[in-house]
C-alpha positions in Angstrom: 0.0 0.0 0.0 1.5 3.3 -1.1 1.3 6.7 0.6 -1.0 8.2 -2.0 -3.6 5.3 -1.5 -3.4 5.7 2.3 -3.9 9.5 2.0 -6.9 9.0 -0.4 -8.6 6.5 1.9 -8.1 8.7 4.9 -9.6 11.7 3.2 -12.6 9.6 2.1 -13.2 8.6 5.7 -13.1 12.2 6.9 -16.4 14.0 7.2 -17.3 16.6 4.5 -16.4 19.8 6.2 -18.8 21.9 4.2 -21.6 19.6 5.5 -20.4 20.0 9.0 -20.3 23.7 8.8 -24.0 23.7 7.9 -24.9 22.0 11.2 -25.8 24.4 14.1 -24.5 21.8 16.6 -21.1 21.9 15.0 -20.9 25.7 14.8 -21.8 25.9 18.5 -18.6 24.0 19.2 -16.6 27.0 17.9 -18.6 29.4 20.1 -17.8 27.1 23.1 -14.1 27.3 22.3 -14.1 31.0 21.9 -16.0 31.5 25.2 -13.6 29.2 27.0 -10.6 31.1 25.8 -12.1 34.4 26.7 -13.1 33.0 30.1 -9.6 31.8 30.9 -8.2 35.1 29.9 -10.6 37.0 32.1 -10.2 34.6 35.0 -6.4 34.5 35.0 -5.9 37.1 37.8 -8.4 35.4 40.2 -5.7 33.7 42.2 -3.7 36.7 43.2 -3.1 40.2 42.2 -0.3 42.6 42.9 -1.1 45.5 45.2 -0.1 49.1 44.8 3.1 48.7 46.9 4.0 45.4 45.2 2.5 43.2 47.9 0.5 40.2 46.9 -3.2 40.4 47.6 -5.6 37.4 47.6 -7.7 37.4 44.5 -11.4 37.0 44.2 -11.3 33.2 44.7 -9.4 32.5 47.9 -10.3 28.8 48.1 -7.8 26.7 46.2 -10.4 24.0 45.6 -12.7 26.5 43.9 -9.8 27.9 41.9 -8.9 24.3 40.8 -12.5 23.5 39.9 -13.0 26.6 37.8 -9.7 26.2 35.9 -10.5 22.5 35.4 -13.8 23.3 33.8 -12.5 26.2 31.7 -9.3 24.6 30.5 -10.5 21.0 30.5 -13.5 21.7 28.4 -11.5 23.9 26.1 -9.3 20.8 25.3 -12.2 18.3 25.2 -14.2 20.6 22.9 -11.3 20.9 20.5 -10.9 17.1 20.5 -14.7 16.8 19.8 -14.3 19.1 16.8 -11.4 17.1 15.5 -13.3 13.8 16.1 -16.3 15.2 14.1 -14.0 16.2 11.2 -12.3 12.8 11.2 -15.5 10.9 10.8 -17.9 11.5 13.6 -18.6 10.7 17.3 -21.5 8.5 18.6 -24.6 10.5 19.3 -24.9 9.3 22.9 -21.4 10.3 23.7 -22.0 13.8 22.2 -25.1 14.1 24.3 -23.3 12.9 27.4 -20.5 15.5 27.0 -23.1 18.2 26.3 -25.0 17.4 29.6 -21.7 17.2 31.6 -20.5 20.4 30.0 -23.8 22.2 30.8 -23.7 21.2 34.4 -20.0 22.0 35.0 -19.9 25.3 33.1 -23.0 26.6 35.0 -21.4 25.4 38.3 -18.1 27.1 37.5 -19.9 30.3 36.5 -21.9 30.2 39.7 -18.8 29.7 41.8 -17.2 32.8 40.3 -20.4 34.9 40.6 -20.8 33.8 44.3 -17.3 34.9 45.0 -18.0 38.2 43.2 -21.2 38.7 45.3 -19.3 37.9 48.5 -16.7 40.6 47.7 -19.5 43.1 46.8 -21.1 42.4 50.2 -17.8 43.2 52.0 -17.5 46.6 50.4 -18.9 49.5 52.3 -22.5 50.5 51.4 -21.5 54.1 50.8 -20.1 54.6 47.3 -16.3 54.7 47.4 -13.7 54.8 44.6 -12.1 51.4 44.4 -8.4 51.1 43.4 -8.2 50.6 39.6 -6.6 47.1 40.1 -9.5 45.9 42.3 -12.1 47.4 40.0 -10.5 45.7 37.0 -10.3 42.4 38.8 -14.0 42.6 39.9 -15.1 43.4 36.3 -13.1 40.6 34.8 -14.4 38.1 37.3 -18.0 39.2 36.8 -17.5 38.8 33.0 -15.8 35.3 33.5 -18.8 34.2 35.7 -21.3 35.3 33.1 -19.3 33.6 30.3 -19.3 30.4 32.4 -23.1 30.5 32.6 -23.5 31.4 28.9 -21.2 28.5 27.9 -23.3 26.2 30.0 -26.4 27.3 28.1 -24.6 26.7 24.8 -23.9 23.1 25.9 -27.6 22.8 26.8 -28.5 24.1 23.3 -26.1 21.6 21.8 -27.7 18.8 23.7 -31.1 19.7 22.4 -29.9 20.1 18.8 -28.1 16.8 18.8 -31.0 15.0 20.5 -33.6 16.3 18.0 -31.7 16.6 14.7 -28.6 14.4 14.6 -28.8 10.9 13.2 -28.3 7.9 15.5 -25.2 6.4 13.9 -22.5 9.1 14.3 -23.1 12.7 15.3 -21.0 14.8 13.0 
């Protein structure tokens, strides 16, 4: 068997990309990746931040377990979603497996977003009730964390939409 024959048979097995791009459930995968990347970028300062005098301040999420959970969801699902895209391009993934990952993704993304939003709310409660001017670093951190929490919830909803689309419209053999 020569290289040309091997290449031709491999390309025949690959899914038709133009057909994949017409499927909403496949396009949602790209939105999920984009939101995961943006969420990681926004959440990067949650562990610690540098104070005005160079001291290290505890970030929004002080609990190491919560930090690990949020990063596991954001980065783990970024990787698994990329592998899912590659799997669909290379020939498809069983429908039940796609639906399982969509349900797990929905639950974990909403939970990670809720953890961030709860930490944000806790910080907001600790601030004085009278309006004060926050240091720019803290204000930036709070805004980024609020955005990261909202992105977590939105990505969870995208996984729910993906589940519904796959359950209703994908064929039983392989979900591509």
